[in-house]
N, C-alpha and C positions, 0 to 999 in steps of 0.2 A: 300410427300416432293416435293418442287418445284425445278426447275433446279438451281436456285440461291443458295439454301441451300445445294445442293449436291456438289457444287464447293467450298464451304467455308471449311477451315480447321477445324477439330474437336478440341475442347478444350482438350488437352492431360492431363491436371491436374486432371481430374475426371475419367480417365480410370482406371480399376482395377489394371493394372500392375504398376501404379504409387502410389498406396496406400501402406502405410507401412504394411509389412507382420507381422501378429501376431505371437509372439513366443509361447504364451500360455495364461494361465489365473492365476490370483491370486484369490483363492477361500476363502471364509470367513464363519465362524460360530460365530454368535453373542450371547452374554450372557448378561443379564441385572439383576439388583437387588443387594441385599447385598452380595449374594454368587457368584456373577459373576466372580470375579477373581479366586477363588478356583475351580469353575466349569470349566472355560476355561483352567486352567492349568492341570486339571485332564483329560479333553478331549484331550489335546495335547499329553498326554502319550498314549492314545488309538490311536490317529491319527498316531503317529510315529510307533507304533506296526503294524498297518495296512499297512503302507508304507513298513516297513521291510519285512512283509510277502510276498509282491509282488516285493521285491528287488528294490524299488524305493528310490533313494537318492535325495529327494526334499527339498527345503528350506521351513522350517516351523517356526512358532513362535507364541507368544502371545503378544498382546498389550492391554493397559489399557488407552484408551483416556479420560475417565471420571470416576468419583468416582464409579458409579454403572453401568458401561458398560465396558466389556472386549470382545475381539474377538481373535479367533485362525485363522491363515492364512496358506495357502499352495500355493507355486508357482509351477505350473506344465506346462510342454510343451504341445502343442496341442494334441499329440498322447495319453495322459493319461486323458484328460479333461472329456470325456464322461464317462469313467469307474468310476472316482472319484465322479462325480456329481450323477450318478445313485446309487452308493454304499453308499455314505456318506451324501447326501442331504444337501449341504451347503445352507446358507441363501441368499448369494449374491456372485457375482464374478465381476472381473475387467479384461479386456483384457490387456495383456502385449505385447507391440510392441517390435520388435527386437531392434530398436534404443534406447529404454529406458534401455536396458541392458548394453549399452556401457559406 
């Protein structure tokens, strides 16, 4: 690093402390085909039973974005993400930032 670069102020917008803090994850289980809706709704029952067993009161639900595609979701704070992913093997996830909850 040259002397000139050392004296220039750093761009503060890219530092970790300025990034939005993740609240947690929204994890998904996708189902496709003619039985997708029924399978997703059945899995939701098992998901809620699993969460109750661990005394986790998390937001869950089923959505049907297309005729032969349904998915189950669960919104979980950071501290439960690893356990849920290892135990329940979701197909995908989305990071939820603190600001998106306001």
